[in-house]
N, C-alpha and C positions, 0 to 999 in steps of 0.2 A: 679834747685838746689834743691839737696835733703840735709835737715841736721835739726838742731832745730828750733822751733819756734824763739828762741835768735837770731838765723842766717838768718831768712827769713826778707825780705823787706816788705812781706804782714804784716799787722797788722790791729788789732781792734781798734776803739777810741769811747769811751764812751763821750759823750758832751751834748751841748745845740745848738739849733737853734731858734735866735731872729729875728723877722721881726718888723720893726718900720716905720711904716708908716708916714712921716711929713705933705705929703699933707692933706688938710681939706678932710673929717672927720679925724684926727687923730686916730690912732690905733697901738696896738702891739701886737703880739703873741710872745709865747716860750713855748717851747716844749723841752722836754728831748728826746736826739735819742741815737743811737747806729750806726757806719758805719764801711764800711771796706776799707783798702788800698789794692789794690789788684795787686801784679807784675804779668802780664799776661804770663811771662815765669815759674810761679810758680803754675801754676793752676793745671795741673795734680799732682804734687806733695800734694799739700794741698788736691784735692779728694781722694788720696791715702792713705795719713797719717791721716785725721780726719773722724771721722762717723757723724757729724752732717752736714756737709759742702760739696757739691760736685759742679763741673762742669759740667753742663749741665744733673746733675743727680737729681731723685726725692729723697732730703733730707730736713730735715725742712730748714737748711739755705742753698742759692745755688745763682748760678751766671749763666745765660745764655749769650751767644752770641748774640741772638735776643732782648736783654734788651737793647743795647745801640748800637753806630753807625747807621748803613744801619737799622738795625733790620730784618734783613731780612735772619740771621743766618751765614753769614759771618764772618771768623774768624776774630775776633777785630784786632789784632795786624798788619795782613796784611792791614786791611784797613786804620788805621791810618797810618801806614807806606807809604802807595799811598798818604794820604792827606799831609801828611809830604813833600813828595817828588813833589807835586803839589804845596805847598808853597813855594818852591826853598831849603829847608832842606835836607841836606844828611848828613849820618853817616855810619861808618863801621859797627855799629851795634848798634841797636837801643833797650832801655829798658824801658819799657812802663809800667807805673804804674796808675791805677785808682782808686780814690776814690768814693764811692759810697754807696748807701742804699744795703743789701743783698736782694733778694728773699726769702722771710718768708712764709712757708707754702703755697708755689704756686704763692705768690703774689709779686707786688713790683710796686713801686713808686717812679721814682727820679726825684725832681724838677730841681736838678742842679748836673752833675755829671764833675768832673774834671779829667781831664788825663792829666800825667805830662811826657813827652819825656826827658830822656837822654841818651847821646851818649856813645861811649865805655869808656871815660874817666870819666863817672858819672857828667859830666856836663849837667844842665838843657837847652835844646835848645829849648823848645816849651811848651806851656799849652793849652789845648783845653778846652773852658768851655763849656758843651753840658747840653743846657736847655731844658726843657720838660713844656709844658700845661696840662691841663686836658681835652682839648680839642681833646688830642693824636697827637699833632704836637709838633716838636723837630727843634733844630738849634743850632748850634754849632759856638763859635769864637776862633779862632787858634790863639793866639799869639807867633809870634815867641820871642825868650827870649835871650837877650845878654848874653854872659857867664860871661862877669864882673860886670854884673848888681848887684850883690849882693844877699843877702839871702831875701830881702822883696822884693816883683815883684808888681809895681805899673806901672797900664795903662789904657787906655780907649779905649771905643768901642760906635760907635753909635748904640742905639738900635735900631734895624730892625725886632725884631720878637715879638709876642704878647705874653705875659706871664699871667699878672691879667687882668681879664675883667673890674678890676675897673680904669685901665689905660690904654691910649691909645699908639700907637706904636709911640712916640715921645722922644727926648731927648737923652741922653747918661748914657753908667754905666761907674763906675770908681771902677777898679778891684784893693784889695790888697789881696794877699798871700804868701805863703812860700810853700816850699816842707815840707809835713806832716812828723816830728818827732817825738821825745817826747811828742808835742803838736800838734795841728792841729789849726790852723788859717786860715780863708777865712772871707774874708768881699766883699759885692759888696754893692755900694751906687750909688743909680738912681737918676739922676737930670732932671729936665724937665725944659723947658724956664723960670718956676718962679722961680726955685730954688730945693733943694732937695727934692724928691718925698717919697724915701724909702731907709732903711739900712737895708741889711740881714747880718748874722754873723752866722757862722757853728763852734763852738771851741769844744777842746774836748781833751784828754789824751789817750795817746796810751797805749794799752794791747796786749800782745800776741794773736796770732790768734790759739786759742787752743778750742778743745770741751768744757772746763771746763769755760773758759770765756766767748763764746757763750752762753752758758746756764747763767750766771750770767747777762750778758747785758739782756738776753731775760725775765729775772727774774725782774730786776729793769724797763723795758721798755717793758711791752707785748704785742702782735699785732702789731708790727710796722709801717707795711704797712698800717693797718685799722687808726693806729693812725695819721698818715703822712696827708691821705686824708680826713680823718673826722675833722683834725685840718684846713686842706684848706679849707672843704666845711662852717665847722662851722664858721669860720672868715669871709669867705666870706658873710655869711646871716648877720652876726653880720653891717660888713659895708654895706650891702642893706639896712638894718633900720638903720642905722645912716644917710641915704641920699647918698651915694656914688653914680655915675653914672657908669651903666654899659654901654661897649665898645664890640660888639659882635666881634670874631676873624676873623680879614681879613686872605686871603691865606697867608702862610707861604712863604719865600723867595725861591726863585727857587734853589739855591746852599744850601744844609745840612750844608755846612762848609764855611764859609766865613774867610778869611786872614783878621786880625786885626792888625796893625801898627800904634798905637795911643800912643801922649804922655803921660809922666808921670801925673799924675791927681791929688795924695794926698800928700800934703805936711806934716801931720801929723799921728800920729796912727790911727788905726781903731777906728771908734766909740762902 
């Protein structure tokens, strides 16, 4: 698609990430961040029209295919369409949008990347939650969406992938999200056998994806990737000093992406 930033599906979001640990020892992490919603069909137009952002280019802000999915450079749209087909989903034409942190000055880390798959009518047909940990492992939870479900999507998944070294691989996730519009609202609650263990939220306000807005976001939140990684390790140290038990990472699931078909999990709004 060629056109102005206002016409694009791709956008920049400026907002906040909050992690609240409910299990002992209690802890909270807050961080101001910015993120991108990228329509994979718009990447080449964005690369051509922007000076600071590029797909596979050495620019201050960038996006590379090898940062997501199989991470071997496979074109990402072809990869996720194959995963959708494997999950029994089909469409005449797929529109894929990916919410993630950009690569900044050559480095990136995405604890969670969220993929939204729309069919040719514009209906949301699936969400893929792609989770990464700091041990270099990753796993995806692919959730087929009923087009009649409404704007707020609630579903659950059994936890099968090691994320925080201070939790074991047990319990369930309760997801609540909506397709990003003027606002970004994503919530994941992690429950263990004893009750809620952690609630993570990512909220934000939409901005046009332009060179000017990228500079404004970077000025408000410099060194994004460093801040994300520093925050993870700094708060991990705090938890360890509080007495949180360390769990060594087991091998990740054999399949990179698993299909989730869990029941609705949340009766109320995100925390």
